[in-house]
VOBA-1610 file (N, C-alpha, C; in pm, whole numbers, padded with zeros to 5 digits, always signed):
BEGIN
Met-11333-22316+18525Met-11418-22228+18422Met-11414-22085+18457Gln-11312-22024+18512Gln-11305-21892+18554Gln-11310-21795+18447Val-11276-21827+18336Val-11281-21734+18205Val-11434-21732+18177Phe-11496-21857+18163Phe-11630-21869+18122Phe-11721-21783+18226Lys-11702-21777+18355Lys-11783-21705+18430Lys-11755-21552+18407Val-11623-21512+18384Val-11597-21355+18369Val-11670-21319+18252Tyr-11678-21410+18147Tyr-11725-21378+18026Tyr-11866-21340+18049Phe-11962-21407+18122Phe-12092-21376+18108Phe-12109-21263+18225Lys-12000-21240+18320Lys-12021-21124+18401Lys-12020-20989+18312Val-11919-21002+18236Val-11883-20885+18146Val-12027-20870+18049Ile-12088-20961+18019Ile-12211-20970+17919Ile-12319-20898+18010Arg-12329-20944+18147Arg-12439-20881+18217Arg-12426-20728+18243Lys-12288-20677+18246Lys-12268-20546+18275Lys-12312-20483+18161Asn-12313-20520+18014Asn-12342-20449+17915Asn-12475-20496+17855Leu-12552-20554+17953Leu-12684-20596+17884Leu-12767-20492+17869Ser-12760-20377+17945Ser-12863-20281+17926Ser-12872-20214+17782Ile-12732-20202+17718Ile-12733-20141+17604Ile-12753-20250+17499Met-12738-20354+17530Met-12775-20460+17420Met-12922-20468+17402Leu-13001-20469+17500Leu-13130-20470+17520Leu-13207-20370+17431Val-13144-20251+17447Val-13201-20149+17368Val-13218-20169+17212Tyr-13113-20258+17153Tyr-13119-20272+17011Tyr-13209-20388+17004Val-13228-20487+17087Val-13339-20580+17085Val-13481-20528+17079Ile-13513-20418+17163Ile-13621-20348+17171Ile-13671-20298+17056Ile-13558-20228+16996Ile-13589-20137+16868Ile-13631-20251+16766Phe-13542-20339+16754Phe-13580-20465+16652Phe-13716-20524+16671Leu-13762-20544+16798Leu-13899-20583+16825Leu-14010-20495+16798Ser-13984-20365+16824Ser-14081-20268+16800Ser-14104-20251+16649Leu-14010-20264+16566Leu-14007-20270+16408Leu-14095-20390+16381Ala-14076-20495+16437Ala-14129-20630+16397Ala-14274-20632+16415Val-14306-20562+16542Val-14453-20562+16577Val-14517-20467+16495Met-14462-20341+16475Met-14537-20250+16387Met-14560-20321+16231Thr-14446-20370+16171Thr-14472-20438+16042Thr-14571-20541+16059Thr-14597-20622+16166Thr-14693-20724+16180Thr-14828-20661+16182Leu-14835-20560+16275Leu-14973-20488+16287Leu-15045-20397+16167Phe-14932-20326+16102Phe-14988-20252+15994Phe-14958-20276+15866Asn-14898-20386+15839Asn-14852-20444+15699Asn-14896-20585+15676Lys-15022-20615+15732Lys-15093-20742+15711Lys-15156-20740+15579Pro-15120-20835+15478Pro-15181-20831+15354Pro-15328-20846+15351Ala-15377-20777+15254Ala-15534-20751+15257Ala-15571-20877+15141Ala-15660-20955+15194Ala-15706-21049+15098Ala-15807-21001+15011Val-15778-21004+14865Val-15872-20945+14778Val-15959-21067+14735Thr-16100-21061+14770Thr-16157-21170+14741Thr-16286-21110+14626Glu-16293-21009+14603Glu-16405-20940+14509Glu-16369-20817+14460Phe-16442-20799+14350Phe-16415-20671+14281Phe-16551-20612+14243Ser-16554-20473+14266Ser-16674-20398+14270Ser-16618-20262+14190Ser-16699-20211+14101Ser-16681-20082+14024Ser-16734-19974+14111Thr-16656-19858+14099Thr-16687-19746+14169Thr-16763-19639+14069Lys-16851-19562+14120Lys-16936-19461+14043Lys-16853-19333+14075Cys-16817-19269+13989Cys-16772-19115+14006Cys-16886-19016+13990Arg-16872-18896+14064Arg-16948-18808+14070Arg-16942-18703+13950Ile-17047-18687+13868Ile-17058-18584+13759Ile-17176-18499+13745Ala-17143-18414+13692Ala-17260-18297+13666Ala-17297-18293+13507Val-17434-18318+13468Val-17481-18315+13327Val-17545-18196+13298Ile-17509-18098+13201Ile-17580-17998+13180Ile-17644-18034+13026Asn-17769-18056+13023Asn-17824-18098+12923Asn-17935-17984+12854Asp-17854-17935+12743Asp-17934-17837+12692Asp-18013-17868+12559Asp-18001-18008+12550Asp-18072-18078+12437Asp-18172-18162+12498Ala-18226-18120+12636Ala-18313-18201+12699Ala-18438-18252+12612Gly-18482-18184+12528Gly-18613-18222+12467Gly-18563-18322+12364Ala-18458-18375+12325Ala-18442-18492+12235Ala-18422-18613+12308Val-18468-18712+12252Val-18493-18854+12302Val-18362-18912+12328Phe-18269-18891+12232Phe-18127-18962+12230Phe-18031-18882+12331Ala-18055-18775+12364Ala-17955-18679+12465Ala-18026-18745+12598Gln-18163-18757+12612Gln-18208-18800+12747Gln-18168-18944+12782Gly-18160-19013+12668Gly-18121-19172+12673Gly-17984-19183+12730Met-17898-19090+12671Met-17748-19083+12689Met-17726-19049+12859Glu-17811-18954+12898Glu-17808-18888+13045Glu-17851-19016+13124Asn-17964-19096+13089Asn-18010-19192+13177Asn-17887-19305+13158Tyr-17843-19340+13072Tyr-17732-19426+13083Tyr-17605-19387+13181Leu-17594-19286+13165Leu-17457-19203+13249Leu-17513-19219+13389Ala-17653-19192+13412Ala-17699-19204+13559Ala-17689-19350+13611Glu-17683-19446+13532Glu-17678-19591+13566Glu-17533-19631+13615Asn-17427-19542+13552Asn-17284-19585+13585Asn-17212-19485+13648Ala-17287-19393+13689Ala-17216-19277+13763Ala-17320-19206+13869Glu-17259-19123+13939Glu-17358-19061+14026Glu-17366-18899+13979Ile-17484-18878+13938Ile-17508-18759+13894Ile-17559-18656+13999Val-17488-18529+13997Val-17507-18444+14109Val-17553-18318+14081Ser-17639-18271+14136Ser-17729-18148+14085Ser-17658-18027+14137Val-17607-17960+14063Val-17521-17830+14086Val-17576-17721+13988Lys-17565-17589+14033Lys-17604-17458+13965Lys-17505-17459+13824Thr-17573-17401+13727Thr-17512-17421+13595Thr-17435-17299+13568Asp-17419-17209+13649Asp-17325-17080+13617Asp-17198-17129+13620Lys-17118-17069+13571Lys-16981-17071+13544Lys-16889-17106+13676Gln-16915-16986+13766Gln-16861-17004+13896Gln-16899-17120+13980Ser-17014-17142+13975Ser-17077-17259+14059Ser-17019-17399+14008Leu-17003-17414+13902Leu-16940-17533+13834Leu-16788-17557+13872Gln-16722-17425+13834Gln-16572-17430+13883Gln-16573-17442+14037Asp-16630-17399+14125Asp-16647-17433+14254Asp-16668-17582+14276Ala-16768-17633+14215Ala-16795-17763+14253Ala-16676-17870+14193Leu-16627-17838+14096Leu-16503-17915+14044Leu-16389-17877+14128Phe-16360-17779+14194Phe-16240-17739+14279Phe-16249-17811+14404Phe-16367-17813+14473Phe-16381-17861+14593Phe-16430-18003+14607Gly-16432-18061+14482Gly-16435-18216+14483Gly-16601-18268+14476Asp-16680-18171+14483Asp-16833-18209+14491Asp-16856-18289+14358Val-16797-18245+14239Val-16802-18333+14124Val-16656-18359+14058Glu-16660-18471+13980Glu-16529-18483+13911Glu-16520-18484+13756Tyr-16632-18451+13715Tyr-16648-18450+13566Tyr-16775-18366+13527Ile-16764-18259+13458Ile-16904-18191+13418Ile-16893-18202+13257Leu-17020-18256+13226Leu-17039-18265+13082Leu-17163-18201+13017His-17146-18118+12933His-17241-18030+12863His-17284-18087+12725Ile-17406-18114+12715Ile-17458-18151+12567Ile-17526-18039+12518Pro-17485-17995+12404Pro-17517-17855+12346Pro-17648-17894+12293Lys-17744-17775+12266Lys-17845-17779+12184Lys-17838-17846+12055Gly-17906-17917+11995Gly-17899-17967+11848Gly-17786-18086+11844Phe-17728-18137+11953Phe-17636-18242+11957Phe-17690-18359+11903Ser-17795-18402+11958Ser-17867-18532+11900Ser-17889-18545+11747Glu-17963-18428+11711Glu-18009-18440+11568Glu-17859-18450+11471Asp-17775-18367+11527Asp-17653-18356+11435Asp-17596-18482+11450Phe-17587-18562+11542Phe-17504-18706+11573Phe-17586-18819+11492Leu-17708-18814+11509Leu-17776-18913+11436Leu-17785-18888+11286Lys-17751-18775+11228Lys-17744-18763+11068Lys-17594-18796+11043Gly-17494-18820+11139Gly-17367-18843+11112Gly-17276-18738+11103Gly-17331-18634+11142Gly-17240-18518+11147Gly-17160-18487+11269His-17069-18389+11267His-16972-18376+11369His-16969-18218+11382Asn-17076-18136+11366Asn-17041-18029+11388Asn-17091-17980+11523Ile-17158-18021+11601Ile-17192-18010+11743Ile-17132-18106+11828Leu-17048-18074+11907Leu-16969-18184+11984Leu-16999-18168+12136Leu-16974-18265+12214Leu-16985-18263+12352Leu-16891-18191+12417Glu-16917-18123+12530Glu-16815-18048+12586Glu-16779-18105+12726Lys-16673-18126+12782Lys-16658-18175+12909Lys-16545-18083+12985Thr-16549-18090+13111Thr-16470-18009+13201Thr-16421-18106+13332Thr-16281-18146+13327Thr-16240-18234+13435Thr-16114-18173+13502Lys-16065-18230+13621Lys-15942-18210+13663Lys-15831-18265+13578Pro-15696-18208+13587Pro-15588-18263+13501Pro-15556-18422+13539Asp-15538-18503+13472Asp-15487-18636+13517Asp-15610-18709+13605Ser-15750-18674+13596Ser-15825-18722+13650Ser-15873-18862+13578Thr-15873-18977+13701Thr-15918-19110+13644Thr-16065-19120+13615Ala-16150-19020+13682Ala-16291-19030+13635Ala-16291-18986+13506Ala-16222-18883+13458Ala-16222-18847+13324Ala-16201-18958+13217Val-16115-19068+13260Val-16092-19170+13191Val-16214-19254+13180Gln-16260-19291+13295Gln-16395-19381+13317Gln-16494-19311+13227Leu-16526-19195+13267Leu-16648-19126+13187Leu-16618-19123+13028Asp-16506-19095+12980Asp-16477-19103+12845Asp-16494-19239+12786Phe-16462-19332+12869Phe-16474-19460+12799Phe-16629-19503+12796Leu-16710-19457+12900Leu-16852-19481+12874Leu-16902-19425+12782Leu-16876-19302+12760Leu-16939-19207+12641Leu-16903-19273+12517Thr-16764-19307+12497Thr-16721-19367+12372Thr-16800-19507+12332Arg-16821-19586+12424Arg-16894-19699+12405Arg-17009-19674+12362Tyr-17090-19573+12426Tyr-17239-19554+12398Tyr-17256-19489+12268Leu-17169-19382+12244Leu-17188-19306+12117Leu-17124-19403+11993Gly-17029-19492+12027Gly-16982-19575+11917Gly-17088-19673+11885Leu-17160-19750+11965Leu-17262-19824+11944Leu-17388-19756+11871Ala-17427-19645+11923Ala-17526-19567+11886Ala-17486-19525+11705Ser-17369-19487+11688Ser-17314-19462+11545Ser-17342-19572+11456Thr-17319-19689+11514Thr-17296-19816+11426Thr-17442-19851+11397Tyr-17539-19847+11492Tyr-17680-19868+11471Tyr-17740-19771+11359Ser-17701-19633+11377Ser-17775-19543+11297Ser-17715-19572+11166Ala-17598-19594+11159Ala-17532-19615+11021Ala-17569-19736+10944Ala-17597-19858+11039Ala-17664-19982+10948Ala-17778-19976+10944Leu-17888-19915+11026Leu-18022-19912+11011Leu-18069-19786+11000Pro-18067-19718+10884Pro-18110-19563+10879Pro-18262-19547+10893Asp-18353-19663+10899Asp-18477-19628+10943Asp-18523-19682+11088Ile-18414-19707+11161Ile-18443-19710+11308Ile-18486-19622+11379Thr-18583-19613+11478Thr-18630-19494+11546Thr-18529-19473+11676Thr-18539-19362+11713Thr-18452-19313+11810Thr-18471-19404+11952Thr-18588-19426+11979Thr-18613-19516+12097Thr-18565-19656+12097Gln-18587-19707+11959Gln-18543-19834+11949Gln-18392-19858+11938Leu-18319-19735+11877Leu-18181-19727+11888Leu-18125-19730+12020Ile-18187-19665+12109Ile-18151-19628+12260Ile-18162-19769+12328Thr-18269-19820+12292Thr-18310-19980+12357Thr-18195-20057+12312Asn-18165-20079+12190Asn-18050-20183+12135Asn-17933-20149+12191Val-17893-20030+12203Val-17758-19963+12269Val-17745-20018+12420Lys-17849-19998+12486Lys-17845-20026+12641Lys-17863-20185+12636Asn-17910-20253+12549Asn-17901-20403+12592Asn-17781-20461+12551Asp-17705-20384+12444Asp-17564-20420+12409Asp-17489-20407+12544Leu-17497-20278+12595Leu-17409-20244+12700Leu-17403-20317+12810Lys-17555-20406+12835Lys-17560-20464+12947Lys-17473-20607+12953Asn-17428-20637+12848Asn-17328-20775+12830Asn-17192-20740+12894Thr-17184-20805+12978Thr-17039-20790+13077Thr-16969-20914+13088Ala-16831-20902+13103Ala-16757-21012+13114Ala-16730-21062+13255Glu-16756-21196+13275Glu-16722-21239+13419Glu-16579-21214+13440Val-16553-21139+13586Val-16405-21124+13631Val-16381-21225+13737Thr-16279-21283+13725Thr-16229-21371+13828Thr-16086-21324+13867Leu-16086-21298+14016Leu-15946-21255+14063Leu-15881-21372+14136Ser-15745-21415+14092Ser-15683-21518+14160Ser-15549-21435+14193Thr-15481-21529+14312Thr-15357-21478+14366Thr-15269-21602+14366Gln-15153-21573+14343Gln-15047-21665+14347Gln-15014-21695+14482Gln-15015-21830+14537Gln-14974-21854+14666Gln-14875-21962+14650Lys-14780-21964+14769Lys-14692-22064+14776Lys-14741-22198+14817Ala-14675-22314+14860Ala-14721-22435+14876Ala-14799-22418+15012Val-14750-22321+15109Val-14791-22329+15239Val-14884-22202+15253Asp-15023-22225+15291Asp-15091-22100+15304Asp-15063-22018+15420Asn-15135-21908+15449Asn-15112-21804+15522Asn-14992-21763+15555Thr-14912-21745+15435Thr-14772-21698+15412Thr-14785-21530+15395Asp-14747-21457+15474Asp-14744-21314+15440Asp-14611-21251+15443Asn-14607-21136+15407Asn-14483-21057+15379Asn-14411-21028+15507Thr-14500-20996+15611Thr-14444-20958+15752Thr-14339-21075+15797Phe-14388-21200+15775Phe-14311-21319+15825Phe-14172-21320+15784Tyr-14135-21301+15656Tyr-13994-21278+15603Tyr-13933-21132+15623Ser-14046-21023+15649Ser-13959-20911+15702Ser-13914-20925+15839Tyr-13959-20999+15909Tyr-13930-21019+16048Tyr-13768-21067+16047Phe-13738-21174+15958Phe-13611-21217+15956Phe-13517-21096+15893Ile-13568-21038+15794Ile-13490-20913+15732Ile-13457-20811+15841Tyr-13544-20766+15916Tyr-13513-20669+16033Tyr-13445-20697+16145Leu-13425-20855+16136Leu-13343-20914+16250Leu-13196-20879+16243Thr-13161-20857+16105Thr-13009-20817+16085Thr-12952-20693+16162Tyr-13051-20570+16183Tyr-13016-20468+16245Tyr-12968-20517+16392Ser-13032-20561+16445Ser-13028-20605+16603Ser-12937-20690+16626Met-12927-20803+16536Met-12825-20902+16541Met-12690-20855+16537Met-12655-20767+16438Met-12523-20706+16421Met-12482-20613+16540Ala-12589-20536+16568Ala-12550-20436+16694Ala-12522-20526+16826Val-12606-20622+16850Val-12583-20692+16968Val-12450-20762+16987Met-12432-20846+16875Met-12330-20920+16863Met-12167-20839+16880Ile-12189-20715+16809Ile-12052-20620+16807Ile-12046-20587+16974Leu-12153-20526+17011Leu-12142-20485+17150Leu-12098-20593+17253Gly-12156-20725+17246Gly-12125-20828+17342Gly-11985-20868+17321Val-11936-20900+17188Val-11809-20964+17172Val-11682-20863+17203Thr-11711-20723+17152Thr-11608-20642+17149Thr-11590-20594+17312Ser-11708-20609+17394Ser-11682-20578+17522Ser-11617-20689+17588Ile-11605-20799+17560Ile-11531-20904+17607Ile-11391-20924+17572Met-11359-20886+17446Met-11235-20876+17400Met-11159-20743+17434Met-11206-20642+17467Met-11153-20531+17541Met-11088-20550+17670Val-11190-20632+17739Val-11141-20673+17874Val-11013-20757+17872Phe-11048-20874+17799Phe-10920-20989+17805Phe-10810-20950+17737Met-10834-20845+17629Met-10707-20800+17551Met-10640-20699+17608Asn-10682-20636+17737Asn-10632-20544+17818Asn-10499-20590+17841Ser-10376-20512+17814Ser-10226-20557+17842Ser-10214-20613+17992Asp-10270-20540+18074Asp-10244-20583+18223Asp-10313-20720+18228Val-10436-20740+18192Val-10507-20846+18216Val-10427-20967+18156Arg-10387-20943+18030Arg-10327-21061+17945Arg-10201-21094+18032Lys-10118-20985+18074Lys-10000-21035+18142Lys-10019-21113+18262Arg-10137-21085+18354Arg-10172-21147+18456Arg-10225-21300+18431Asn-10291-21312+18310Asn-10336-21453+18270Asn-10201-21525+18241Met-10112-21467+18180Met-09994-21542+18139Met-09908-21580+18259Ala-09932-21501+18350Ala-09830-21555+18468Ala-09919-21632+18588Ser-10037-21650+18551Ser-10144-21771+18605Ser-10120-21903+18589Thr-10153-21994+18661Thr-10145-22127+18628Thr-10253-22186+18537Leu-10329-22104+18490Leu-10441-22136+18398Leu-10365-22163+18262Pro-10370-22274+18201Pro-10311-22314+18061Pro-10384-22216+17958Asn-10285-22196+17860Asn-10331-22089+17740Asn-10437-22168+17674Leu-10425-22310+17660Leu-10521-22372+17580Leu-10664-22382+17653Ser-10662-22380+17786Ser-10800-22384+17870Ser-10851-22249+17844Phe-10766-22146+17847Phe-10821-22006+17823Phe-10894-21995+17710Asn-10823-22028+17594Asn-10876-21999+17458Asn-11002-22081+17450Leu-10998-22205+17502Leu-11143-22302+17505Leu-11258-22231+17583Gln-11217-22178+17701Gln-11322-22129+17770Gln-11386-21997+17693Leu-11300-21907+17647Leu-11313-21794+17563Leu-11406-21822+17438Phe-11353-21940+17376Phe-11438-21989+17252Phe-11576-22030+17299Leu-11586-22117+17395Leu-11705-22158+17443Leu-11805-22054+17496Gly-11750-21944+17559Gly-11850-21844+17576Gly-11900-21754+17459Asn-11820-21759+17366Asn-11866-21686+17245Asn-11966-21744+17167Ile-11972-21900+17167Ile-12030-21979+17103Ile-12172-21955+17195Val-12169-21980+17309Val-12302-21966+17382Val-12355-21864+17401Phe-12281-21730+17362Phe-12366-21608+17355Phe-12405-21576+17237Ser-12345-21638+17126Ser-12392-21618+16981Ser-12539-21710+16985Val-12523-21819+17006Val-12634-21902+17003Val-12755-21849+17093Ala-12722-21798+17207Ala-12838-21720+17294Ala-12891-21619+17222Val-12820-21532+17165Val-12869-21418+17096Val-12940-21463+16959Trp-12900-21551+16895Trp-12967-21602+16779Trp-13118-21671+16828Ala-13107-21738+16929Ala-13229-21800+16976Ala-13337-21731+17031Ile-13289-21608+17079Ile-13382-21519+17145Ile-13442-21438+17048Leu-13353-21390+16955Leu-13413-21295+16844Leu-13501-21369+16732Cys-13472-21500+16698Cys-13553-21601+16644Cys-13674-21634+16698Gly-13655-21658+16831Gly-13761-21709+16900Gly-13899-21627+16908Phe-13884-21497+16895Phe-13994-21404+16901Phe-14079-21411+16776Val-14018-21504+16668Val-14113-21508+16571Val-14245-21591+16590Tyr-14226-21686+16687Tyr-14348-21765+16710Tyr-14443-21689+16793Val-14408-21587+16871Val-14506-21521+16936Val-14570-21419+16852Leu-14488-21343+16738Leu-14564-21252+16652Leu-14611-21315+16522His-14581-21435+16490His-14633-21517+16365His-14653-21652+16410Pro-14767-21682+16480Pro-14775-21841+16533Pro-14830-21917+16417Ala-14917-21832+16323Ala-14953-21921+16211Ala-14857-21981+16104Gln-14719-21924+16123Gln-14615-21950+16030Gln-14517-22080+16104Ile-14578-22133+16200Ile-14472-22243+16266Ile-14480-22366+16178Gly-14573-22374+16110Gly-14560-22504+16009Gly-14495-22452+15882Asn-14446-22335+15856Asn-14406-22285+15727Asn-14293-22365+15669Ala-14294-22411+15546Ala-14208-22478+15482Ala-14068-22411+15471Asp-14063-22277+15454Asp-13944-22208+15467Asp-13871-22185+15617Met-13956-22251+15713Met-13898-22197+15854Met-13752-22243+15866Val-13723-22357+15828Val-13588-22419+15853Val-13480-22346+15797Met-13523-22301+15669Met-13408-22240+15594Met-13382-22096+15626Leu-13487-22052+15677Leu-13466-21912+15747Leu-13400-21911+15882Phe-13422-22015+15939Phe-13351-22014+16084Phe-13190-22071+16047Val-13162-22131+15948Val-13026-22177+15906Val-12959-22039+15860Asn-13043-21980+15755Asn-12984-21847+15709Asn-12960-21747+15821Ser-13024-21718+15925Ser-13028-21634+16041Ser-12903-21695+16109Leu-12877-21831+16145Leu-12761-21887+16231Leu-12626-21865+16150Val-12644-21873+16008Val-12514-21849+15927Val-12485-21690+15956Tyr-12572-21608+15952Tyr-12555-21474+15944Tyr-12492-21424+16097Thr-12527-21500+16194Thr-12496-21470+16342Thr-12339-21537+16328Leu-12294-21616+16268Leu-12158-21648+16267Leu-12075-21531+16190Val-12162-21475+16089Val-12076-21369+16018Val-12069-21241+16112Cys-12171-21210+16195Cys-12167-21112+16291Cys-12051-21114+16400Leu-12037-21268+16433Leu-11954-21294+16533Leu-11791-21269+16480Ser-11775-21307+16348Ser-11654-21299+16300Ser-11620-21148+16278Ile-11722-21073+16248Ile-11694-20916+16214Ile-11673-20846+16362Ser-11743-20920+16461Ser-11716-20857+16607Ser-11567-20897+16637Phe-11513-21015+16613Phe-11401-21045+16651Phe-11289-20955+16583Leu-11317-20915+16459Leu-11220-20815+16384Leu-11233-20684+16467Ile-11332-20644+16485Ile-11357-20496+16538Ile-11297-20500+16679Gly-11339-20607+16749Gly-11247-20604+16890Gly-11109-20618+16888Ser-11062-20696+16796Ser-10898-20686+16781Ser-10835-20541+16748Leu-10938-20445+16675Leu-10879-20310+16661Leu-10908-20210+16750Ile-11025-20208+16818Ile-11063-20070+16912Ile-11009-20128+17062Lys-11001-20019+17106Lys-10968-20018+17273Lys-11069-19918+17346Ser-11147-19855+17281Ser-11232-19750+17337Ser-11375-19762+17355Lys-11433-19763+17452Lys-11579-19777+17467Lys-11656-19715+17394Asn-11604-19565+17371Asn-11697-19473+17294Asn-11693-19514+17137Val-11578-19546+17103Val-11539-19608+16966Val-11626-19728+16937Gln-11651-19824+17029Gln-11722-19958+17032Gln-11878-19900+17000Asn-11933-19810+17072Asn-12068-19769+17052Asn-12098-19691+16879Ile-12011-19605+16871Ile-11994-19555+16730Ile-11998-19656+16626Ile-11913-19762+16637Ile-11891-19869+16535Ile-12005-19965+16529Ala-12072-20001+16642Ala-12185-20081+16653Ala-12299-20007+16568Asn-12299-19877+16570Asn-12420-19810+16523Asn-12395-19796+16371Val-12274-19755+16337Val-12252-19742+16198Val-12239-19870+16117Phe-12206-19997+16182Phe-12213-20121+16121Phe-12364-20151+16088Ser-12433-20151+16201Ser-12562-20225+16203Ser-12666-20122+16100Leu-12652-19983+16133Leu-12748-19910+16044Leu-12694-19888+15921Gly-12550-19869+15886Gly-12504-19854+15747Gly-12539-19991+15664Leu-12485-20089+15705Leu-12541-20215+15636Leu-12691-20252+15616Ser-12767-20212+15710Ser-12925-20220+15708Ser-12982-20128+15596Phe-12915-19996+15578Phe-12968-19915+15468Phe-12924-19942+15323Ile-12787-20000+15317Ile-12744-20023+15173Ile-12757-20176+15112Ser-12837-20251+15215Ser-12840-20399+15184Ser-12974-20435+15177Gly-13096-20355+15175Gly-13211-20391+15169Gly-13283-20443+15265Val-13230-20374+15393Val-13335-20428+15530Val-13411-20305+15557Phe-13382-20200+15545Phe-13468-20072+15560Phe-13544-20019+15424Val-13462-20042+15335Val-13495-19994+15188Val-13493-20130+15109Pro-13604-20158+15059Pro-13594-20286+14960Pro-13501-20277+14860Gln-13444-20408+14840Gln-13341-20416+14732Gln-13377-20359+14595Glu-13516-20379+14548Glu-13529-20338+14411Glu-13532-20194+14422Leu-13542-20121+14514Leu-13565-19977+14510Leu-13415-19918+14505Leu-13310-19996+14563Leu-13159-19959+14549Leu-13129-19919+14407Gly-13040-19818+14417Gly-12973-19807+14265Gly-12861-19896+14220Asp-12838-19877+14122Asp-12744-19986+14049Asp-12598-19956+14120Thr-12561-19847+14131Thr-12440-19825+14232Thr-12433-19880+14367Val-12549-19839+14433Val-12564-19888+14564Val-12569-20043+14582Thr-12640-20117+14484Thr-12647-20249+14472Thr-12498-20325+14464Lys-12415-20269+14369Lys-12299-20315+14334Lys-12219-20326+14464Ile-12220-20191+14541Ile-12151-20166+14672Ile-12211-20282+14768Ser-12332-20295+14778Ser-12366-20368+14892Ser-12353-20515+14867Ser-12330-20559+14733Ser-12306-20708+14685Ser-12209-20745+14746Phe-12092-20654+14805Phe-11971-20684+14879Phe-11996-20695+15011Thr-12111-20708+15070Thr-12148-20732+15217Thr-12221-20850+15246Pro-12200-20911+15354Pro-12273-21040+15383Pro-12422-20986+15404Thr-12461-20870+15452Thr-12588-20853+15479Thr-12658-20859+15358Tyr-12627-20828+15236Tyr-12713-20806+15124Tyr-12730-20944+15100Trp-12651-21043+15100Trp-12667-21188+15064Trp-12767-21252+15164Tyr-12747-21212+15301Tyr-12847-21261+15369Tyr-12987-21229+15334Val-13000-21082+15284Val-13148-21056+15261Val-13176-21123+15148Lys-13093-21128+15052Lys-13111-21184+14905Lys-13152-21318+14920Thr-13123-21406+15022Thr-13137-21543+15043Thr-13284-21537+15088Ile-13338-21449+15175Ile-13485-21454+15217Ile-13550-21422+15105Leu-13518-21329+15036Leu-13604-21290+14905Leu-13617-21402+14813Asn-13511-21470+14773Asn-13542-21592+14708Asn-13625-21692+14751Leu-13614-21700+14897Leu-13727-21796+14973Leu-13861-21760+14942Lys-13879-21626+14966Lys-13990-21572+14951Lys-14050-21589+14810Ala-13982-21588+14707Ala-14011-21583+14570Ala-14029-21743+14529Ala-14019-21824+14619Ala-14022-21973+14575Ala-13910-22002+14471Ser-13791-21933+14491Ser-13675-21952+14387Ser-13636-22101+14404Asp-13531-22136+14308Asp-13488-22276+14296Asp-13401-22276+14438Thr-13363-22412+14459Thr-13276-22428+14562Thr-13129-22345+14559Leu-13070-22354+14441Leu-12929-22315+14424Leu-12900-22185+14460Pro-12984-22078+14410Pro-12948-21940+14470Pro-12970-21924+14626Ile-13054-22010+14669Ile-13057-22002+14836Ile-12948-22047+14881Val-12872-22167+14830Val-12745-22234+14880Val-12646-22147+14845Tyr-12644-22091+14743Tyr-12524-21987+14708Tyr-12523-21883+14781Gly-12651-21814+14828Gly-12634-21707+14922Gly-12571-21725+15066Ile-12599-21860+15093Ile-12571-21908+15240Ile-12420-21942+15230Leu-12375-21975+15133Leu-12214-22033+15121Leu-12138-21890+15125Ile-12198-21789+15040Ile-12124-21665+15025Ile-12103-21591+15174Gln-12215-21622+15268Gln-12196-21560+15399Gln-12106-21645+15452Leu-12111-21761+15454Leu-11986-21856+15509Leu-11860-21819+15463Gly-11831-21784+15367Gly-11720-21718+15279Gly-11680-21606+15376Phe-11770-21507+15381Phe-11738-21372+15441Phe-11684-21401+15594Ala-11773-21496+15669Ala-11722-21537+15798Ala-11592-21587+15803Ala-11566-21664+15724Ala-11409-21703+15705Ala-11322-21619+15688Ala-11356-21524+15603Ala-11253-21421+15553Ala-11220-21320+15679Phe-11336-21277+15722Phe-11319-21188+15855Phe-11232-21263+15958Leu-11264-21406+15984Leu-11181-21457+16089Leu-11040-21483+16055Ile-11008-21491+15927Ile-10856-21507+15880Ile-10787-21371+15924Ile-10869-21279+15873Ile-10823-21125+15872Ile-10790-21108+16022Thr-10880-21129+16115Thr-10855-21124+16274Thr-10743-21201+16316Leu-10727-21323+16261Leu-10623-21412+16321Leu-10480-21358+16269Val-10474-21295+16149Val-10365-21231+16119Val-10309-21103+16183Ile-10413-21021+16204Ile-10383-20911+16291Ile-10343-20951+16432Ser-10399-21053+16508Ser-10381-21089+16615Ser-10237-21151+16608Lys-10196-21210+16529Lys-10052-21283+16525Lys-09940-21164+16501Asn-09994-21063+16428Asn-09892-20945+16430Asn-09868-20867+16543Lys-09975-20857+16624Lys-09988-20795+16743Lys-09904-20867+16844Arg-09916-21007+16848Arg-09830-21066+16952Arg-09669-21075+16898Ala-09674-21051+16775Ala-09508-21047+16724Ala-09454-20918+16761Thr-09531-20811+16748Thr-09488-20689+16815Thr-09471-20670+16926Asn-09557-20727+17020Asn-09551-20703+17158Asn-09453-20809+17232Ala-09395-20907+17160Ala-09296-21012+17194Ala-09161-20942+17209
//
C-alpha cells in the first residue's frame, strides 16, 4: 500500500491550507446560526404613533370628541404651536403627524359642509400618516353617516354612537405554515448551502495536490520502472481519493449535529446528506479534471479560489437564487452547484420528490461528464508522451 500511504502524506502536507477553507465555512455556519434564528410570531399588537393636535375649535364638543378618540389610538405630544417649533418637532422625530383643527370646523362638518377642512403636516412617505388618515377617515365617515341619517341627534349622542361603533374590532389570528417536522429553521438548510464553498475548495486543493505529485514526469517514469503493477497503483490511488472524499464529506456534514442538534430527526436529513455526497463526487470529478491540466502550485490556489467563490456567487450560495438576474440564472443553470442548491431549496419548500431526484441526477450527470473529459485528456497526454 505504498501509494496509499504516500497519498495521505501529501494530504497532511497540504492540510493547513485546506483547514483555512473549513474554518471559513464553519464561521459562516456559526454566524448564520446565531444571527438568523427565525423569530416566532405568536401575537400581534398595534403601535401608537406620536402626533401633535392643534385644536383651534376646542370649544366645540365634536372637535373635542375627535381629539379624545385620537388620544385613545395615538400618543398625543404637547409641543409649542408656533411654526418653527412644529417644524423642529417633525424634523427631529418628536412627532410623526401634526393635525390642525381650524375654528368652526365642527359646525361646518355637522351641517354637511366642506368649507373648513382639517389640515395635516407629515413627513413624506410616512406610515404614521397612513395610520392617522385611516383613523380620521373612519371617525369622520361614521359621524357624517349619523349626522345625515339622524338630523335631530345631539352632538354628544353622535360622538357616543361613533365611539361605540369604532370599538367593534375583528379578531386576528396569526398562523404560520410549517413542514411535517417541527423546529425546522432556515439556518439548517443554509448550513448545507454554504457547505458547497468549502467542499469545492478543499477537494480541488487535496486532489490536485496528489495529481501534481503522481503525474510528475520523473515520478511517473520511476513508477513505471518499479515492480508495482500499474493496476495496483491505480487501485491504491482510487482508494485514496475515495477515502479522502468521504472523509471531507463526513467532517463537513458532521458539524451540522453540533450546530443544529434539534434537527437530528429532521425528515429531510437523509436527502440532504445524499445530495451533499453526490455534490462531493462532482467536486472530485472537477478536481480530477483540473489536476490533469495544471502543474503549478500557484495556479492551483488561484483555480481553487476562482471555482469555489465564483460558483458560490452565481449559483445561489452567497446570493439567494431568487435575487439572481435572469441572465445569471441561465448561466448558473449550466453548473452543478446551481442544481445542488436548487435541490436543497426544493426540499425546504416541501416540493414533490421528482424535482429533488431530478436535481440529484443532473449533478451525477455533471460528475460523469467531467470524468469522461478527464479520461480523454489523460489518454491524449499518454499518446503524446508515448
